[in-house]
C-alpha positions in Angstrom: 17.0 -6.3 6.0 16.5 -7.3 2.5 15.5 -4.0 0.0 15.1 -4.5 -3.1 15.4 -2.0 -6.8 12.5 -2.3 -9.3 15.4 -1.4 -12.6 12.4 -1.6 -15.1 10.1 0.9 -13.2 10.8 4.5 -14.5 11.1 7.4 -12.0 8.6 9.4 -12.6 9.4 13.3 -11.2 6.3 14.9 -9.2 7.8 18.2 -9.8 7.3 18.8 -13.1 5.2 18.1 -15.6 6.1 15.6 -18.9 5.6 13.5 -21.9 6.5 10.0 -20.9 8.6 7.7 -22.8 9.1 4.0 -22.4 10.0 2.3 -19.5 13.4 0.8 -19.6 2.1 -16.3 12.1 1.9 -16.5 15.4 -1.4 -15.8 16.6 -2.8 -12.6 18.1 -4.4 -11.6 20.6 -7.4 -10.2 20.4 -9.4 -8.6 23.1 -12.8 -6.5 22.6 -12.8 -3.1 23.8 -14.7 0.1 22.9 -12.1 2.6 22.1 -14.4 5.3 19.7 -14.5 7.7 22.5 -10.2 8.0 23.7 -8.5 11.1 22.6 -5.2 10.6 20.2 -2.6 11.3 22.0 -0.6 14.8 20.8 3.1 13.9 21.4 5.7 11.8 20.4 7.7 10.0 22.5 10.4 8.2 20.1 13.9 8.6 21.8 15.5 11.0 19.3 17.8 9.2 17.3 14.8 6.6 16.6 14.9 5.9 12.7 11.7 3.4 11.6 11.4 1.4 8.9 9.7 3.4 6.0 10.1 1.6 2.9 8.7 3.0 -0.3 10.5 0.4 -2.3 8.1 -2.4 -4.1 7.8 -5.8 -3.4 9.6 -8.0 -6.0 7.7 -11.5 -6.1 10.2 -14.6 -7.2 7.6 -16.3 -9.7 9.4 -16.8 -13.1 11.0 -12.7 -12.5 13.0 -13.6 -15.4 10.7 -14.3 -17.6 8.6 -11.7 -16.5 11.4 -9.0 -16.8 11.9 -11.2 -20.6 8.3 -9.9 -21.1 8.2 -6.7 -20.0 11.2 -5.5 -22.1 9.9 -6.6 -25.3 6.5 -3.9 -24.6 6.7 -0.9 -26.6 4.6 2.3 -25.7 1.4 3.2 -27.1 -0.6 6.6 -26.8 -4.2 7.1 -25.3 -6.9 9.1 -27.6 -6.3 12.5 -25.4 -2.2 12.4 -25.9 -1.9 12.9 -22.3 -1.9 9.5 -21.3 -1.1 5.9 -22.5 -0.3 1.9 -21.8 2.5 0.0 -21.9 1.4 -3.8 -21.3 1.5 -6.3 -22.8 -0.4 -8.3 -25.6 -4.0 -9.9 -24.5 -3.3 -13.3 -25.6 0.0 -13.4 -23.9 -1.6 -11.9 -20.5 -4.2 -14.4 -20.7 -1.9 -17.3 -21.1 0.2 -16.6 -18.0 -0.1 -18.3 -14.8 -1.6 -17.4 -11.5 1.5 -16.4 -10.4 3.6 -14.9 -13.1 0.7 -12.3 -13.2 0.9 -11.7 -9.7 4.9 -11.1 -10.8 4.3 -9.0 -13.7 1.0 -6.7 -12.1 3.1 -6.2 -9.3 6.5 -4.9 -10.5 5.0 -3.6 -14.1 2.3 -0.8 -13.6 0.5 -0.9 -17.4 -1.3 2.7 -17.6 0.0 6.0 -17.6 -1.5 9.6 -17.2 -0.1 13.1 -16.5 0.1 14.4 -13.6 1.0 18.3 -13.4 -0.2 18.7 -9.4 2.7 19.1 -6.5 2.5 16.1 -3.9 3.6 18.0 -0.3 6.5 16.4 0.2 6.4 14.6 3.6 9.0 14.6 6.5 9.8 13.3 10.6 8.2 10.5 8.9 9.8 9.1 12.0 7.6 10.8 14.0 4.4 10.1 12.3 1.7 7.8 10.7 -0.3 9.2 8.0 -3.7 9.0 6.9 -2.2 8.2 3.6 -0.5 5.6 1.7 3.2 7.1 0.0 2.5 7.5 -4.0 3.2 4.8 -5.0 3.6 4.7 -8.8 3.7 8.2 -9.5 2.5 9.3 -13.0 2.0 5.7 -13.7 -0.8 3.0 -12.1 -2.6 -0.1 -12.5 -4.7 -1.1 -15.4 -8.5 -2.0 -15.3 -7.4 -5.6 -16.2 -4.5 -5.4 -13.4 -7.5 -4.4 -10.8 -9.8 -7.1 -11.8 -6.8 -9.5 -11.8 -6.6 -8.4 -7.8 -9.0 -8.3 -6.7 -11.1 -11.2 -9.1 -8.1 -13.7 -7.0 -7.8 -11.7 -3.9 -7.2 -15.5 -1.7 -4.4 -16.2 -3.9 -2.6 -12.8 -4.0 -3.1 -12.4 -0.7 -1.0 -16.2 0.1 1.0 -14.8 -2.5 1.9 -11.5 -0.8 2.1 -13.0 2.5 4.7 -15.9 1.3 6.9 -12.8 -0.9 6.6 -11.0 2.9 7.5 -14.0 4.9 10.5 -14.5 2.7 12.1 -10.6 2.4 10.8 -9.1 6.0 9.3 -6.4 3.9 5.8 -4.8 2.8 7.0 -3.1 0.3 4.8 0.2 -1.8 3.8 -2.0 -4.1 2.1 -5.0 -1.5 0.2 -2.4 0.5 -1.4 -0.6 -2.5 -2.2 -3.7 -3.4 -4.2 -4.5 -0.2 -6.2 -0.7 0.1 -6.7 -2.1 -3.7 -8.6 -5.1 -2.9 -10.3 -4.3 0.6 -8.0 -7.2 2.1 -9.4 -6.7 6.0 -9.0 -10.7 6.3 -5.3 -9.9 6.7 -5.7 -8.0 9.8 -4.8 -9.9 11.9 -1.2 -11.1 9.2 -0.4 -7.3 9.1 -0.3 -6.2 13.1 1.7 -9.9 14.0 4.1 -8.6 10.7 4.6 -4.9 12.1 4.3 -5.8 16.3 8.0 -7.3 15.2 9.9 -4.5 15.4 7.0 -2.0 15.4 9.0 0.4 12.3 7.1 0.3 9.6 4.0 3.5 10.3 3.0 3.0 6.8 1.5 -0.4 8.1 -0.1 1.4 10.6 -1.6 3.7 7.4 -2.8 0.8 5.7 -5.2 -0.9 9.1 -6.9 3.2 8.8 -7.2 2.8 5.7 -8.9 -0.6 6.0 -11.1 0.3 8.3 -11.7 4.0 6.5 -13.2 2.0 3.5 -15.7 -0.2 5.5 -16.9 2.2 7.0 -16.3 1.2 10.4 -18.4 3.1 13.2 -15.5 3.1 15.7 -13.0 5.1 13.4 -15.5 7.0 11.7 -16.8 8.4 15.2 -13.2 8.8 16.5 -10.9 11.8 16.8 -7.9 10.0 14.6 -11.0 10.3 11.7 -12.0 13.4 12.3 -8.6 14.9 11.8 -7.3 12.8 9.2 -9.5 12.7 6.5 -13.0 14.9 7.3 -13.1 17.8 5.5 -12.9 19.3 2.3 -8.4 19.4 2.7 -6.2 17.4 0.9 -5.2 14.8 3.4 -2.4 12.9 1.8 -0.6 15.1 3.8 -2.5 14.9 7.3 -1.1 12.9 10.3 -1.2 11.5 13.8 2.1 12.3 16.0 3.9 8.7 16.1 3.9 7.2 20.1 3.4 4.1 22.3 -0.7 5.3 22.5 -1.4 6.2 19.0 0.2 3.5 17.9 -2.4 0.9 20.4 -4.9 2.7 20.0 -4.8 1.7 16.0 -4.1 -2.0 16.5 -7.2 -2.4 19.3 -9.6 -0.8 16.6 -8.6 -2.6 13.5 -8.5 -5.8 16.2 -12.4 -4.5 17.5 -13.0 -4.7 13.9 -11.6 -7.7 12.4 -13.1 -9.8 15.4 -16.8 -7.9 14.6 -16.2 -9.7 10.8 -15.6 -13.2 12.7 -19.2 -12.7 13.9 -20.9 -11.9 11.1 
């Protein structure tokens, strides 16, 4: 399985507060079944030596990659007015002139905004036995800028197709792609995500994406479920909450996502 590294992005330490420096498908068989009141299972049935493919690295789009890297190397850091953040962004005119594929690559591998974060995120352990309710922290103290988020949303069809091409080529869904799919509310990708997950059933964060898409769209079957209450209800931090990974919970999430997608097609 191919792995990628992102040498141009800084590794952000979440356990210290510091100032930044410059950064050197096949069809799915849908079934209709009301599962809103089904109990979630609290016991893992994963084999003792089972290891999932938990991907915390980003996907690297191939489109104009060398040209995009050359542009990124020329970027200079700019502080914001508060002194607690800043941006590392290419010139507005250069950004606007980029073809859509190169702009896609640039945005996916280079989040432009920085905001200092001193809170410690809870560590995650035993991910092979868990289905978390939130995705892993993708960029640390960096994040996509407004213009980058706007690009993803305004070009959602092209962005989804380019992600699918890259996913099928590399056989992974990187952390940045997962974040983007949720950010653009990519509910149209549910069949693709389920088909991809069912190939190996190892990247449990695909199940996390399915739950977030149902949650963010207020899908009643999921919102009224025990799973939702366990993961998202209340004022506690949802980042550390999880379901036990087992076949029952896995199938329940996929069934609900399938029901949600089927409902979209009838509207």
